C-alpha positions, 0 to 999 in steps of 0.5 A: 238746573243743578241741585247745588242751586236750590233757589234758582227758581226764585231768582228766575222770577225776581230777575227783572226787578232785582236791580231796582231792589238792590238799588234801595241798598245805599252803598251796594255797588260801592261795597262790591267794588271794595270787595273786588279791590281786595283781590289786589289785581295788578296793573288794572288787570292787564293780561289777567283773566278773571271769573265772576262766579254767580254774577247775577244781573252783572253788578259784581261783574261791573265792580270787577271791570271798574277795578280791572278795566283791562282784564278779560272777565268770564261771568257765570250764573245758574239763572238764565233770567238773571244772566239775560238781565246782565247781558242787556247792559253795555259791556266791553268786548272783554266780558263774556257771559256763560249760563252754567251752575258752578258744578257745570262750568267745565261742561259749559267750556269754562276752564281755569286757570283764572288770575282771580275769582269773585263770588258774591252771595254765591256760597250761601246758596249752594247745597254743598259749600265745601264742594263749591269751594273746591271747584273755585280753588281748582279754577284758580291759578297757583297764588291767585286769590278768591274773594267771597263777598257774603252775608254773615251774622252768626254769633253777632247778636247786634248784627242779627237784630239789624239784619232782621229789622232791615229785612222785615221793614224794607227788603221783604215787603218791597221784594215780595210786592214787586216779585209777586210772591217768589219767596226769594226775600224771606229765603234771603233773610233765613239763609243769612241767619243760618249761614256760617259765622265769619270764623266758620267760613274762614275755617271752611276756606282753609279746610278746602285748600285755601291759604292766607285767608283774610277778613275784610269788613264793610261800612255803614249799615252793612258793617258786621253783616256783609264781609269779604273773605279772601284766600289764595290757592297755594303757590305749590302743591306742598304749600 
């Protein structure tokens, strides 16, 4: 287990119930597909190699596969139990799952370059987000995109209120009942409140070598709460 993943134990305990819990969220899978589309992958992914960093139980992997059905996808996660849930599902032979934290990918045999990377709800759970972004940047091919799909409510008073209301009325009661006190759902609420604003996250991406950073919003109750930020590795070292 990597020290960059301080909440892995919580995910290990909640893995079996995770898909059922996220199913409570209307539009969850549709929003992941929207985020994957923002990688702007050509020709349904033919000839491309993609990374799903922090794939969890495979929802983000399925979103990538839906958008790029002809791509080869490497999906990784630090939680063995979450990954086991993902592997139980039906996948095409172009999808490969690897158990490894972000800072242990090379040791696990996962090496770039990738033609696109998706990281859903990953960066917020790292103890060193800057180091994580540098790892992701180095795994990208020159000119390839990274899509961060993440909660961000800082400096958004209405969004913070909506997020807290949803957490304490639905997510925390349902989650803690089904996972018998793993603590992962109160952590989720707190971690989102403490995480970067979208402006701070965009600046963090630029500071760690990504260019062309753009912000994309979501619809429904997630508007102003969940976002996609995309950025590219420069085409050349001088860019």
